[in-house]
C-alpha positions in Angstrom: 0.0 0.0 0.0 2.8 2.4 0.9 4.6 1.7 -2.4 1.4 2.1 -4.3 0.9 5.5 -2.6 4.4 6.5 -3.7 3.7 5.5 -7.3 0.5 7.4 -7.4 2.3 10.4 -6.0 4.8 10.3 -8.9 1.8 10.2 -11.2 0.4 13.3 -9.6 -2.7 11.5 -8.2 -2.4 13.1 -4.8 -5.9 12.5 -3.4 -5.7 8.7 -3.9 -2.1 8.6 -2.8 -2.9 10.4 0.4 -5.8 8.1 1.2 -3.7 5.0 0.7 -0.7 6.4 2.5 -2.7 7.3 5.6 -4.3 3.8 5.7 -0.8 2.2 5.4 0.5 4.4 8.3 -2.4 3.6 10.5 -1.9 -0.2 9.9 1.8 0.0 10.7 1.2 2.0 13.9 -1.4 -0.6 15.0 0.8 -3.6 14.1 4.3 -2.2 15.1 3.8 0.6 17.5 4.8 4.3 16.9 8.5 3.7 16.7 9.6 1.3 13.9 11.5 1.5 10.7 8.4 0.8 8.8 6.4 3.6 10.5 9.2 6.0 9.6 9.0 4.8 6.0 5.2 5.5 5.9 5.7 8.9 7.6 8.2 9.7 4.8 5.7 8.8 2.1 2.9 10.9 3.7 5.3 13.8 4.3 6.2 13.8 0.6 2.6 13.9 -0.4 1.9 16.7 2.0 4.8 18.7 0.6 3.6 18.2 -3.0 0.2 19.6 -1.9 2.0 22.6 -0.2 0.9 21.6 3.2 4.2 22.4 4.7 3.5 22.4 8.4 2.1 18.9 8.2 5.0 17.7 6.0 7.6 19.2 8.3 6.0 17.4 11.3 6.0 14.0 9.5 9.6 14.3 8.3 10.8 15.4 11.7 9.1 12.4 13.3 10.6 10.1 10.7 14.1 11.5 11.3 13.8 11.1 15.0 12.7 7.4 14.6 15.5 6.7 12.2 18.2 8.3 14.3 17.0 6.4 17.3 16.7 3.0 15.7 19.3 3.1 12.9 21.8 5.8 14.0 22.8 9.2 12.9 25.1 8.0 10.2 22.5 5.7 8.5 21.3 6.1 4.9 17.8 6.4 6.2 18.6 9.3 8.5 20.5 11.0 5.7 17.3 10.6 3.5 15.2 12.2 6.2 17.6 15.1 6.6 17.2 15.8 2.9 13.4 15.5 3.1 13.2 17.9 6.0 15.5 20.3 4.4 13.4 20.3 1.3 10.3 21.3 3.2 12.1 24.1 5.0 13.5 25.2 1.6 10.0 25.4 0.1 8.8 27.4 3.0 11.5 30.0 2.4 13.7 29.0 5.4 17.0 28.8 3.5 19.1 29.2 6.7 17.3 26.2 8.3 17.5 24.1 5.2 21.1 24.6 4.1 22.9 22.9 7.0 20.5 19.9 6.8 21.3 19.5 3.0 25.0 19.7 3.7 24.8 17.2 6.6 22.8 14.8 4.3 25.3 15.3 1.4 28.3 14.5 3.6 26.6 11.4 5.0 25.7 10.1 1.6 29.2 10.7 0.2 30.7 8.8 3.1 28.2 5.9 2.8 27.9 5.6 -1.0 30.7 7.5 -2.7 30.6 10.6 -4.9 28.7 9.2 -7.9 25.6 7.6 -6.3 22.2 8.8 -7.4 21.4 9.8 -3.8 24.4 12.1 -3.9 23.0 13.6 -7.1 19.7 14.3 -5.4 21.3 16.3 -2.6 23.6 18.1 -5.0 20.5 19.1 -7.0 18.6 20.3 -3.9 21.5 22.2 -2.5 22.2 23.7 -5.9 18.6 25.0 -6.0 18.9 26.6 -2.6 22.2 28.3 -3.5 20.5 29.7 -6.7 17.7 31.2 -4.5 20.4 32.7 -2.3 22.0 34.3 -5.3 25.2 32.2 -5.4 24.7 31.3 -9.1 28.2 30.1 -10.0 28.2 27.6 -7.1 24.7 26.6 -7.9 25.5 25.9 -11.5 28.5 23.8 -10.5 26.5 21.6 -8.2 23.6 21.2 -10.7 26.0 20.3 -13.5 27.6 17.6 -11.3 24.1 16.3 -10.4 23.1 16.2 -14.1 26.3 14.3 -15.1 25.8 11.7 -12.4 22.2 11.2 -13.4 22.9 10.9 -17.1 25.6 8.3 -16.3 23.3 6.3 -14.1 20.0 6.6 -15.9 20.6 7.6 -19.5 19.0 10.5 -21.2 15.3 9.8 -20.6 14.6 9.5 -16.9 12.6 11.6 -14.3 15.7 12.4 -12.4 17.5 13.6 -15.5 14.4 15.8 -16.2 14.6 17.4 -12.8 18.3 18.2 -13.3 17.6 19.7 -16.7 14.9 21.9 -15.3 17.0 23.2 -12.3 20.1 23.9 -14.4 18.0 25.8 -16.9 16.6 27.9 -14.1 20.0 28.9 -13.0 21.1 29.8 -16.5 18.0 32.0 -16.7 19.1 33.8 -13.6 22.5 34.3 -15.2 20.9 35.8 -18.3 21.7 32.9 -20.6 18.1 32.7 -21.9 18.6 30.8 -25.1 20.5 28.1 -23.4 17.8 27.9 -20.7 15.0 27.7 -23.3 16.8 24.8 -25.0 17.1 22.9 -21.7 13.5 23.5 -20.8 12.4 22.2 -24.3 14.5 19.1 -23.8 13.1 18.6 -20.4 9.5 18.9 -21.7 10.2 16.2 -24.3 11.7 13.9 -21.6 8.8 14.4 -19.3 6.2 13.7 -21.9 7.7 10.3 -22.5 6.9 8.9 -19.1 4.3 11.1 -17.5 0.6 11.5 -18.1 -0.4 14.3 -20.5 -1.4 16.4 -17.6 0.9 16.3 -14.6 2.3 18.9 -12.1 5.8 18.5 -13.4 4.7 19.2 -17.0 2.8 22.2 -15.8 5.9 23.5 -14.0 8.1 23.0 -17.0 5.6 24.8 -19.3 5.8 27.7 -16.8 9.6 27.7 -16.8 9.7 27.5 -20.6 7.3 30.5 -20.9 9.5 32.5 -18.6 12.6 31.8 -20.6 10.9 32.8 -23.8 9.5 36.0 -22.1 13.0 36.8 -20.9 13.9 37.1 -24.6 11.1 39.7 -25.0 9.0 37.3 -27.1 5.9 37.9 -25.0 3.2 36.7 -27.5 5.2 33.5 -28.1 5.3 32.9 -24.3 1.6 33.5 -23.6 0.3 30.1 -24.9 2.7 28.2 -22.6 1.5 30.3 -19.6 -2.2 29.6 -20.4 -1.5 25.8 -20.8 0.4 25.7 -17.6 -2.3 27.6 -15.6 -5.2 25.5 -16.9 -3.3 22.3 -16.0 -2.3 23.5 -12.5 -5.8 24.6 -11.6 -7.2 21.2 -12.7 -4.5 19.2 -10.9 -3.6 21.3 -7.8 -6.7 23.4 -7.1 -7.1 27.1 -6.8 -4.7 27.7 -3.9 -1.2 26.4 -4.6 2.2 28.0 -4.9 2.7 26.8 -8.5 -0.6 28.4 -9.5 0.5 31.6 -7.8 3.9 31.5 -9.6 2.2 31.1 -13.0 -0.2 33.9 -12.3 2.6 36.1 -11.2 4.8 35.4 -14.3 1.9 35.6 -16.7 0.9 38.9 -15.1 4.3 40.3 -15.7 4.1 39.2 -19.3 0.7 40.9 -19.7 2.2 44.1 -18.3 4.9 44.0 -21.0 2.2 43.5 -23.6 0.5 46.6 -22.2 -2.7 44.6 -21.3 -2.7 46.3 -17.9 -6.2 45.4 -16.7 -5.6 41.6 -17.3 -2.2 41.9 -15.7 -3.6 43.5 -12.6 -6.2 40.7 -12.2 -3.5 38.0 -12.4 -1.0 39.7 -10.1 -3.6 40.6 -7.4 -4.7 37.0 -7.4 -1.2 35.7 -7.1 -0.3 38.2 -4.3 -3.4 37.3 -2.3 -2.7 33.6 -2.7 0.9 33.8 -1.5 0.0 36.0 1.4 -2.6 33.5 2.5 -0.1 30.6 2.1 3.1 32.1 3.5 2.6 35.6 4.8 3.3 39.0 3.3 7.1 38.8 3.9 7.6 35.6 1.8 10.0 36.2 -1.1 7.3 35.2 -3.6 4.8 37.7 -2.2 7.4 40.4 -2.2 8.2 39.7 -5.8 4.6 39.9 -6.9 4.3 43.2 -5.0 7.2 44.5 -7.0 5.5 43.4 -10.2 2.4 45.2 -9.2 4.3 48.4 -8.6 5.9 48.1 -12.1 2.4 47.5 -13.5 0.9 50.6 -12.0 3.9 52.8 -13.0 3.6 51.6 -16.6 -0.2 52.0 -16.6 0.0 55.5 -15.1 2.7 56.5 -17.6 0.5 55.4 -20.5 -2.6 57.2 -19.3 -1.0 60.4 -17.9 -1.8 63.6 -19.9 1.2 64.8 -21.9 1.4 68.2 -20.1 1.2 66.7 -16.6 4.5 66.5 -14.7 5.3 63.0 -13.2 
């Protein structure tokens, strides 16, 4: 049941995955007590589902409990404890707690290198996650180096058409976008989309996220009309799969709103940006980085809108 829940999670079927995961966890607690390796495994499964659904408080609690059980039963240096460190760091990372997440990633990476060597897929996973965090912190050269190392390990281990390879392609492309290498980023996003569509359903959260990233890379090249269809496809898919209140929906609304601003479709842009800002404030609070970014995009929108409508003889 637990393995089925994990498979359904990868397919993006979160409702069914959660139902089965909770049933598996209940059975294991009843049969084995609250502290067993198997219960920690089920907590990890459920924590992963909760994270995918942006229920970060619940996900953090489940991963912290799994980590405590694994450290007690298997030791601080075990592979399972290292996995839980990474899982917990990933939740903190998504919540915007970069200071809390980074040392956990580094502890997990050191443990996996010591246990499994430098070219194991688990090492590639932590390199990928830490590289993403460093990119959000603005250390783009260090982030690119870690993400290229992760991609090289995954290509070597899995070949060119694999979910892990797709993840690395996406994250490296995002760093290249931040560095202003937009054509290279667009090429990687298109490659990623082709890879994803070979093994995922036609509608899946990862495909929606890649459509968003591709749209942004195209927009960064000032090709606004060319970017718009990808935003619309991503947004429709996200609302269907993830519901109306989700960080990915907010991110797409925010980026699409900025695209509409550049196309001088100000009223449509305002609608999208206000919806994104309200959603992020509700999910994370007004001081979250994403909410602050949308606020900046709203300011830019209103300045552009006012400039267009201001009478010529009126001083700014």
